[in-house]
Structure formats: C-alpha cells, structure tokens
N, C-alpha and C positions, 0 to 999 in steps of 0.2 A: 894116255887116252886109249880107248877101246879101238879106235880106228887103226891103231898101229899093228893090230893083229892081222889086218888085211895084207895081201901081197902088194909089193911096191907098185906093180903095174896098175892095180886097181886104184890105189891112192892117187897116183899121178894122173889118172884119167877119170877121176870121180865126177868131175863136172859133166863130161860127155856121157858117162854111164847113167847119171841121174836124169839127164834130159831124155835119153833113150827110154829109160824105165817109165818116166812120166808119159811119154808117147804110147808105150805099150799098154799102160793102164787106161788111157783115154780111148784108144782104138778098140772098139768092139766089132762093129760091122761096117764102119766107115772111118775114114781118116778126117778128123776135125781140123779146122784151120789153125787153132792154137797148137795142135800136135804137129802140124806141118812146120810151123814156125820153130817149135822146140827142136824138132829133128834136124832141120836145116842149120839151126844155130849149133847143134851138137856136132854135125859133120864138119862145119866150117871151123869151129874151135879145134876139133881133133886134127884136121889136116893142116891147120896153121902151124902147129908145132913140128911138123916134119920138114926136113931140109930139102927133100926131093919128093915132089908130088907129080905123078904122071899128068900128061895133058888132058886125058879123058877125065881124071878125077877133078882137075881144075875146072873143066867145063861143067861137070856134074855139080860141083859146089857152087859155081857162079850162077848157073841156071836155077839152082835151088834158091838162091837169094832172091831172084825175080819171082819165082813161084811163091815163096814165103812172104815177100813184100806184098804181093797181090792178096794173099790170104789174110794178112794182118789188116791191110787197108779196108778190104771189103767186110771183114768181120767187125771192124770198128764202126763202120757206117751201116751195118745190118743190110748189106747188099748180097744178092745171090750171084753165084758163079755157074757157068754152063757145065754140063756133064763132062765134056772133054777135059776140063780143068782137073776134076777129081780123078779121072783116069791117069793124067800126068802126075798128079800129086801122090799116087801110090808109089812112085819111084822114090819118094821122100818119106815113106812111112817107116815105122820103127824097125821092121825086119831088114829091108835093104840097107838102111843106115847102120844098123848094128852089124850086119855082115861086112860092110865096107870097113867099119872101125876095127872089127876083129881081124880081117885080112891084112890091114895095114899094121896092126899091132904084131901080128905073127910074121910079118915080113913078106907075105905072099904078094902084096901090091906095092 
C-alpha cells in the first residue's frame, strides 16, 4: 500500500491529521461549527492515546466537548450563537489544535 511510505508517526496519527486538515480547509475567515466539532474530536482522539495528559490539557479537551456539543446541536437546529461563542471557539480552530497535537507528539507537552 502507498500509505506505507509515510513515516510511522503520520500513519499512527492519520485520524487526527485528517480531521485537522479538514478543519483547515473549511476555515477561511471564520471557524464553522462543523470544523469546531472535527477539531475537538481530533484533539480528544489524540489525547486519549496518551498515558499522561496534563490537567490543563484535560480541561481544554473537556471544555472543547461542551463547545463542540453546543456547535453541533445549534447547527442541527439552524440556531444562531452569540459572538462570544465564536471568540471562544477560536481556541478550538485548526491552528491551536494542530499546535497541541504537534507539541504532544514531540514530547514538549
């Protein structure tokens, strides 16, 4: 299979990488609610595999589930969200999620 030419770390984390790339493609000038959901899923899947996750990363991931749940719920019912929500949601856009994933892969977090 062609996928075997990729480095092992990429293959092992392809699910997270795919979700983050999807988010980057969707995010142009704002972060959409489906992208929030995908990014939060990516960071939670990524952190689930680690034996030690710091308290602040645990809080980040857990709050993300609430943010993503609200995004998915309101998106499904075509409801609006206030501006402060989207400000908070930028913490779960592709760039911060990718940075956290990279820093944990590299052992810095």
